[in-house]
N, C-alpha and C positions, 0 to 999 in steps of 0.2 A: 572155331564154334560158330555153329549156324544158328539162326532164330527159328523158332516153329512158324512163324509167320510166312517165312519164303520158302518153306517145303509144301505149300499147300496149291499152287496153280494146277499141277497134273491133274487132281481128282477134280477138281471144277471143271477143267475142259471137258473131262470125261462125262460128268454129270451132265453137261449142257448138251454132249453130243448125243448120249442116249435119250435126252428130252427130245431132240430133233428128230432122231430116228423114231422114236415112240409116236411123235406128232404125225410125221409124215405117213406111218402105218395106220393111224386113226382116220386120217384124210383119205387114203387109199380105199380103207374097208368101207367107211362111209359112202363113197363113192360106188363101191361095187354092190352095196346093199341097196342103194338108190337106183339103179339100173336094174337090178333084179326085181324090184317092187314095179319099177314101170312096166317091164315086160311081162310080168304077171297081170298088171291092170289090161294090157292090150290083148292078152289072150283071154280075158274073160268078157270083152265086149260083145262079139259075136253072138 
């Protein structure tokens, strides 16, 4: 007989893994958007 408490570690690690991947994606996306805005600003100066 197994308790429900001991059956939960796998989904918890999966959720934390997806949170990490999603956070990394947000950081990379923000970096690329920042670079694109900087490139557009340099093009408009002259």
